[in-house]
Structure formats: structure tokens, C-alpha cells
C-alpha positions in Angstrom: -19.6 -121.7 111.5 -18.1 -123.3 114.6 -16.1 -126.5 114.2 -17.9 -129.6 115.3 -15.7 -131.4 117.9 -17.8 -134.5 118.8 -19.8 -137.2 117.1 -21.9 -140.1 118.0 -23.2 -143.1 116.1 -25.0 -146.2 117.3 -26.3 -149.6 116.1 -28.6 -152.2 117.7 -26.9 -155.6 117.8 -28.4 -158.9 118.6 -25.7 -159.9 121.1 -25.1 -159.5 124.8 -23.4 -156.4 126.3 -20.6 -158.6 127.7 -19.8 -160.1 124.3 -19.7 -156.8 122.6 -17.6 -155.2 125.3 -15.2 -158.1 125.1 -14.8 -157.6 121.3 -14.2 -153.8 121.6 -12.0 -153.9 124.8 -9.6 -156.3 123.1 -8.1 -153.4 121.1 -6.1 -155.9 119.0 -9.4 -156.4 117.2 -9.7 -152.7 116.2 -7.9 -153.4 112.9 -10.8 -155.8 112.0 -13.5 -153.2 112.7 -12.1 -149.8 111.8 -11.5 -148.7 108.2 -8.5 -146.6 109.3 -6.9 -148.6 112.1 -4.8 -151.5 110.7 -3.3 -152.8 113.9 -3.0 -152.1 117.6 0.1 -153.2 119.4 -0.3 -153.8 123.1 0.0 -156.4 125.9 -2.5 -159.2 126.4 -6.0 -158.7 127.7 -7.5 -157.9 130.0 -7.3 -154.3 129.1 -7.6 -152.0 132.2 -7.9 -148.3 132.8 -4.4 -147.0 132.2 -3.4 -149.7 129.7 -1.3 -148.2 126.9 -1.1 -149.1 123.2 0.1 -148.0 119.8 -2.3 -147.8 116.8 -1.0 -148.2 113.2 -3.4 -146.5 110.8 -3.8 -146.1 107.1 -6.3 -144.4 104.8 -5.4 -144.5 101.1 -1.8 -143.6 100.7 -1.6 -142.0 104.2 0.0 -144.0 107.0 0.4 -142.8 110.6 0.7 -144.0 114.2 -1.0 -142.9 117.4 -0.3 -143.7 121.0 -3.2 -144.4 123.3 -4.3 -144.9 126.8 -7.5 -146.5 128.1 -9.3 -144.1 130.4 -12.5 -146.1 131.2 -12.9 -149.8 131.3 -16.2 -150.9 132.8 -17.0 -154.3 131.5 -20.4 -154.5 129.7 -21.0 -150.8 130.2 -18.4 -148.5 128.8 -14.9 -148.5 127.2 -13.0 -145.2 126.4 -9.5 -144.4 125.2 -7.6 -141.3 124.3 -5.2 -141.2 121.4 -2.4 -138.7 120.6 0.7 -138.3 118.5 4.1 -136.8 119.5 2.7 -136.1 122.9 -0.2 -134.0 121.6 -3.8 -135.0 122.4 -5.9 -135.9 119.3 -9.1 -137.6 120.2 -11.2 -139.5 122.7 -13.0 -142.6 121.4 -15.6 -144.4 123.4 -18.2 -147.2 123.3 -21.3 -147.5 125.5 -23.4 -150.7 125.7 -27.0 -150.5 126.7 -29.7 -153.2 126.8 -32.4 -152.6 124.2 -35.1 -155.1 123.5 -33.5 -158.5 123.0 -30.2 -156.9 122.0 -27.6 -154.2 122.9 -27.4 -150.7 121.7 -23.7 -150.0 120.9 -22.9 -146.3 120.8 -19.5 -145.1 119.5 -18.4 -141.6 120.4 -15.6 -139.4 119.2 -14.4 -136.2 120.8 -11.8 -133.9 119.2 -9.1 -133.2 121.8 -7.1 -130.8 119.5 -7.8 -127.7 121.5 -5.5 -125.2 123.3 -1.7 -125.1 123.0 -0.5 -127.2 120.2 -3.9 -127.6 118.5 -2.8 -125.9 115.3 0.2 -128.2 115.0 -2.0 -131.2 115.8 -4.4 -130.1 113.0 -1.5 -129.8 110.6 -0.2 -133.3 111.5 -3.7 -134.7 110.8 -3.8 -133.0 107.4 -0.2 -134.0 106.4 0.0 -137.6 107.8 -3.7 -138.7 107.8 -4.8 -136.7 104.8 -7.8 -135.2 106.6 -8.2 -131.5 107.1 -10.1 -130.4 110.2 -13.0 -129.4 107.9 -13.3 -133.0 106.6 -12.7 -134.8 109.9 -16.4 -135.1 110.8 -17.5 -136.7 107.5 -14.5 -139.1 107.6 -15.2 -140.1 111.2 -18.9 -140.5 110.6 -18.2 -142.9 107.7 -15.6 -144.7 109.7 -17.8 -145.1 112.8 -20.7 -146.5 110.7 -18.3 -148.9 109.1 -16.8 -149.9 112.5 -20.2 -150.5 114.1 -21.5 -152.5 111.1 -18.4 -154.8 111.2 -18.7 -155.2 114.9 -22.3 -156.1 114.6 -21.5 -158.8 111.9 -18.7 -160.2 114.1 -21.0 -160.5 117.1 -23.9 -162.0 115.2 -24.8 -165.5 116.2 -23.7 -168.1 113.6 -26.5 -169.7 111.6 
């Protein structure tokens, strides 16, 4: 069976696109949403295409860092960033925001960039440092994306 290299999850949130985009695009918030990301180190917002950052991650006893670069920053529409480690591409993460009824459909996407030269080493690093083999990555990411979106929806919900 071929390895699955992409994934998509979505949630309907009773909030405006601009609000949700603002929460996601301030990557310093990612430690609040993601079950793996603990902290993002970067300059102050606004984040733009080309902005760079460092992600500090943890899952159970496993701790690792990634470096990242924002590839798409279209306020209220789409936010995408690539992450890697030791100069090797690992993944592309993205968020799309679309009006639906009285709310916004937020779609989180993941694409595995561990292909071509260095992909075997990148897979090994993921297994050793993040504790996730390529075979388990889809299940781990699906759970993480659902958790991230649920936390984002709670944070964006109107008080009351």
C-alpha cells in the first residue's frame, strides 16, 4: 500500500474569517492549539510570506525542534508554512478560511515533504526524535489536527 502523504481536517466555527486567520497567523499561539507544538519563537506580528520561525515540539518523552518559513499569508483566506529540520524539508501545514452559513469553515492541511534525496534520513529523524514512524504519522497527525481545530474553535468562540 502506498504511503499517504497528505491529510485534511476541517471544523465549522462561529467566528469571522479575519478573527480566525489572526489567531492562526500569530504563530506564537500555536503552542495553545497544537498537542505537539509547545512554543514558536519568532518576531512580532504581522507575519508575512517569508517570515521565519523555530518550533519547539514535544509528544510524551520526545522533544524536538523544527525551523519554518511562511509560504502563503493571505489575511482571512489562507495561511501556509513549511517546516524542516537540519535543512531537510519535513512538512507543509496550511489553513484555509471559507464563509459557511453564519460562521467560517476552517480547514487544516498537512503535506509530507519527505520525498527525494534525504527522505530516508528525514523519516529516521522523525522516528528517533519525534517518536513517530512514517507508518503512524497519518494517525498521529489526524488526532493532532482535530485537537488543534477544536482548541482554535473554543478560543474563537464568543464569550457568553
